[in-house]
C-alpha positions in Angstrom: 34.5 25.6 -33.0 34.3 28.0 -36.8 31.5 30.2 -35.6 28.8 30.9 -38.4 29.9 28.6 -41.0 29.3 28.0 -44.3 25.4 26.0 -44.5 24.9 23.0 -46.5 21.8 22.1 -49.7 20.7 19.5 -46.6 20.2 21.9 -44.2 18.6 24.5 -46.1 16.0 21.4 -47.3 15.3 20.5 -43.8 14.8 24.7 -43.3 12.5 25.0 -45.6 10.7 21.8 -45.0 10.0 23.1 -41.6 9.5 26.5 -42.4 6.8 25.2 -44.3 5.3 23.1 -42.0 5.2 25.3 -39.6 3.2 27.7 -40.6 0.6 26.1 -42.6 -0.5 23.6 -40.0 -3.9 23.9 -38.6 -4.4 26.9 -40.3 -7.8 28.7 -39.1 -10.5 29.6 -42.2 -10.4 33.1 -41.8 -12.3 34.3 -45.7 -15.6 35.0 -44.3 -14.1 37.5 -41.0 -15.9 40.3 -42.7 -12.7 43.4 -42.5 -13.3 47.1 -43.6 -9.2 47.9 -45.0 -9.8 51.5 -46.1 -6.5 53.2 -47.2 -6.5 56.8 -47.8 -3.4 57.0 -50.7 -2.7 60.6 -49.7 0.1 60.9 -51.1 -1.6 60.2 -54.4 -3.8 63.6 -53.6 -0.7 65.6 -52.4 1.4 64.9 -56.4 -1.9 65.2 -58.1 -1.4 69.2 -56.0 -0.9 71.6 -59.6 0.1 74.8 -56.4 0.9 76.0 -53.6 -2.6 76.4 -52.5 -3.4 72.9 -54.0 -1.6 71.9 -51.3 -2.8 74.2 -48.4 -6.2 72.9 -49.6 -5.0 69.0 -49.0 -3.7 70.0 -46.0 -6.3 71.9 -44.1 -9.0 68.8 -45.7 -6.9 66.2 -43.6 -5.8 68.4 -40.6 -5.8 65.8 -38.4 -3.4 63.5 -40.7 -1.6 66.9 -41.3 -0.8 68.2 -37.3 -0.1 64.7 -36.8 2.2 63.5 -39.2 4.5 66.5 -39.5 4.2 67.2 -35.8 2.6 70.9 -36.7 -0.2 72.7 -35.9 -3.0 74.5 -38.9 -1.9 78.2 -38.0 1.8 76.4 -39.8 0.1 75.2 -42.4 0.8 78.1 -44.9 4.6 77.7 -44.3 4.9 74.0 -44.5 2.7 74.3 -48.0 5.3 76.4 -49.4 7.8 74.1 -48.3 5.8 70.8 -49.1 5.8 72.4 -52.6 8.3 73.6 -53.4 10.0 69.3 -52.7 7.4 67.5 -54.6 7.7 70.0 -57.5 11.2 68.7 -58.2 11.8 66.9 -60.8 13.9 64.4 -59.6 11.4 63.5 -56.7 8.3 63.6 -59.0 10.6 60.9 -60.9 11.1 59.0 -57.4 7.3 59.2 -56.8 6.3 57.8 -60.0 8.8 54.8 -59.8 6.7 54.3 -56.9 3.1 53.8 -58.3 4.9 51.1 -60.5 3.9 47.4 -59.8 7.4 46.4 -58.1 7.1 48.8 -55.7 3.2 50.2 -54.3 1.6 50.5 -57.5 -0.4 46.8 -57.6 -2.9 45.4 -55.0 -0.4 43.5 -52.2 -1.0 46.6 -49.5 -4.4 46.4 -49.5 -4.3 42.3 -49.7 -1.5 42.3 -47.1 -3.5 44.8 -44.5 -6.7 42.6 -45.4 -5.2 39.5 -44.0 -3.6 40.4 -41.1 -6.8 42.0 -39.7 -8.8 39.4 -40.5 -6.7 36.9 -38.6 -6.9 39.4 -35.7 -10.5 40.0 -35.9 -10.6 36.0 -36.0 -8.7 35.7 -32.7 -9.8 39.2 -31.5 -13.8 40.3 -32.7 -13.8 43.8 -30.9 -10.8 44.8 -32.6 -11.5 47.7 -34.6 -9.3 47.8 -38.2 -7.4 51.1 -38.1 -7.8 53.5 -40.9 -4.6 53.3 -42.9 -3.1 56.2 -45.2 0.1 56.3 -47.7 1.7 59.4 -47.5 5.4 60.4 -49.9 6.9 63.4 -49.1 10.5 62.0 -50.5 12.3 61.9 -47.2 10.2 65.8 -46.3 11.5 66.3 -42.0 13.8 62.7 -42.0 15.3 64.1 -38.2 13.0 65.9 -37.1 9.4 64.2 -38.1 8.9 61.4 -35.6 8.4 58.3 -37.3 7.7 59.4 -40.5 7.9 55.8 -42.0 5.9 53.9 -40.4 3.1 55.4 -37.3 0.8 52.8 -35.6 -2.2 53.7 -33.4 -5.8 52.3 -32.0 -7.1 54.3 -35.2 -4.8 54.7 -37.8 -1.7 53.5 -39.3 0.6 55.9 -41.0 2.8 54.8 -44.2 5.5 56.5 -46.0 6.3 54.6 -48.5 8.8 56.6 -50.0 10.5 55.2 -46.8 10.0 51.8 -48.1 11.4 51.9 -51.7 13.8 49.0 -51.2 17.6 48.9 -52.6 15.9 49.4 -55.8 14.5 52.5 -55.1 15.8 55.3 -56.8 17.1 57.2 -53.6 16.8 56.1 -50.0 16.8 57.4 -45.9 19.6 58.5 -44.0 20.1 54.4 -43.0 23.3 52.4 -42.5 23.1 49.7 -45.6 22.3 46.8 -43.2 19.3 48.3 -42.4 18.3 48.7 -46.0 16.8 44.4 -45.9 14.4 46.0 -43.7 12.6 49.1 -45.6 10.9 46.9 -48.6 7.8 47.1 -49.7 7.1 43.3 -48.8 8.1 44.4 -45.3 5.3 47.7 -44.6 2.2 45.2 -43.2 4.4 42.5 -41.2 6.3 45.5 -39.2 2.8 47.7 -38.7 1.2 44.6 -36.9 4.1 44.0 -35.1 3.9 47.1 -34.0 0.3 46.8 -33.6 0.9 43.7 -31.8 1.6 45.4 -28.4 -1.5 46.5 -27.7 -2.2 42.6 -27.0 1.1 41.9 -25.5 0.8 42.0 -22.1 4.4 41.8 -19.3 5.7 42.2 -15.5 6.8 46.4 -15.6 9.0 45.4 -13.1 10.8 42.6 -14.4 14.1 44.5 -16.0 15.6 41.4 -17.2 18.1 41.0 -20.7 15.2 37.2 -20.4 12.1 39.9 -20.3 12.7 41.7 -23.0 13.8 39.0 -25.2 10.5 37.3 -24.6 8.6 40.4 -25.1 10.4 40.4 -28.3 9.5 37.0 -29.6 5.5 37.4 -28.5 4.9 40.0 -31.2 7.3 37.9 -33.3 4.8 35.3 -32.9 2.2 37.5 -33.1 2.6 38.4 -36.1 3.5 34.9 -38.1 0.1 33.8 -36.7 -1.4 36.6 -37.8 0.0 37.1 -41.2 1.3 33.0 -41.6 1.9 33.8 -45.6 4.8 35.7 -44.7 8.8 34.5 -43.7 10.1 35.0 -40.8 12.4 37.4 -42.3 10.2 40.1 -43.0 9.3 40.7 -39.4 12.8 39.8 -37.8 14.7 41.9 -40.9 16.9 39.1 -41.6 18.4 37.5 -44.6 17.5 34.1 -45.8 21.5 33.5 -45.3 21.7 35.3 -42.2 18.5 33.0 -40.5 20.0 30.3 -42.1 23.4 30.6 -40.4 22.1 32.1 -37.4 19.6 28.4 -37.2 22.2 26.5 -38.0 24.7 27.8 -35.5 22.1 28.5 -32.4 24.3 26.1 -29.9 27.1 28.4 -30.5 24.8 31.4 -29.9 22.6 30.1 -26.6 25.9 29.1 -25.1 27.4 32.3 -25.5 24.2 33.8 -23.6 24.4 31.1 -20.4 28.1 30.9 -20.0 27.4 35.2 -20.2 24.8 34.8 -17.8 23.2 37.8 -20.1 19.3 36.0 -19.2 19.4 38.0 -16.0 21.1 40.9 -16.7 20.1 44.3 -16.1 21.8 46.6 -17.5 20.7 48.9 -19.8 24.1 48.8 -22.0 24.9 44.8 -21.7 20.6 44.6 -22.9 21.7 46.9 -25.5 24.0 44.7 -27.3 21.7 42.0 -27.9 18.3 43.6 -28.2 19.4 47.0 -29.9 19.8 47.6 -33.2 23.3 46.6 -35.0 24.5 45.3 -37.6 26.1 42.1 -36.3 27.2 40.6 -32.4 30.5 40.3 -33.2 30.6 39.2 -28.9 29.2 35.9 -30.7 30.8 36.2 -34.1 32.1 38.6 -36.8 29.0 37.0 -38.9 26.3 36.4 -36.2 23.4 39.3 -36.8 22.2 42.4 -35.2 19.7 41.9 -32.4 20.5 38.6 -31.3 18.5 37.9 -28.7 15.1 39.5 -30.5 15.6 35.9 -32.1 16.4 33.9 -29.4 13.3 35.1 -28.2 11.4 33.9 -31.0 13.0 30.7 -30.6 12.0 29.9 -26.8 8.9 31.8 -27.4 8.2 29.4 -30.8 8.8 26.6 -28.7 6.6 27.5 -25.9 3.7 28.2 -27.8 3.5 25.4 -30.5 4.5 22.5 -29.0 1.4 23.1 -26.5 -1.3 22.2 -29.1 -4.0 23.8 -26.3 -2.2 26.8 -26.0 -4.0 29.8 -28.0 -2.2 32.9 -29.2 -4.3 35.2 -27.0 -2.7 32.6 -24.0 0.4 33.4 -25.2 0.6 37.1 -25.6 -1.5 37.5 -22.2 0.8 36.0 -20.3 3.5 38.2 -18.3 5.5 36.1 -16.8 8.9 35.7 -19.1 10.2 33.2 -16.5 7.5 30.8 -17.2 7.2 31.5 -20.4 11.3 30.2 -20.3 11.3 28.2 -17.9 8.0 25.6 -19.9 9.6 26.3 -23.2 12.6 23.6 -21.8 14.0 25.2 -25.0 17.8 24.6 -24.3 19.5 26.0 -28.0 18.6 22.9 -30.0 18.2 23.6 -34.1 16.1 20.1 -34.3 13.7 21.3 -31.2 10.7 22.1 -32.9 
């Protein structure tokens, strides 16, 4: 069987119709849900600094942020200020930053609007939700490789977005990533990816279950959570797949599912095996040369989607607090069929 063959127009239309219907039916009205979206644009303040002393004052003004983001202490701020000032004084970096402020990138209201949509939905389903404070920063990839998660850092109280890491393929410069990862760093993915990370506070699992299935379902739950909280967004911004990859994977999911079943992968507890199908990879050549990486996450998304959307009585809260991956799998009755939903 030829795997991941060219998709016909009829299939593409059917996928679009399914996606549109599934994402809009029964949407709650969250327009009256009050949320406080506080975005502190620290990138603007940093690039307004004219001297090294200005940068030091900036770091001292935002001591908690600077200590956390740059993984340092206030005692080291003078050294950090010197390095940062040298960095932001570069004409090339100044041009790169100015590009980030264009409407096609971050010179618009998209970030605020996306966070508002997500926070309103989260608060609708979880009234006790406290909106994290949001910081944006731009350093020209300063400290990449030594600073933990400089592109996006999410906690209960703060969300830090390194916007230089999300300029996409049209950015003047790219972070040190592989080519296949470029589609995962556009401005459009910032908030969806932040919400995926935030979903972990609600995503209950069984720590004793070390199977591949358990990890697949965990990711599937996080993707469904993201879709529920940001219903206006396409699957691609959560999964990191291009539309072409999504269409091909939908069309060939019987082949993908058969591979998982034939090779008895679902209940594997071997880390190398799990890494092949859950971890970041450009492709999954074991299934086919065009099969995208992290295909186990996508199958998990399909399983959980079928479980959640087929049961009208099931709430997102019910889904997220269900720790039993096996129960979700069995109740979903997923069999790898493209028209199941």
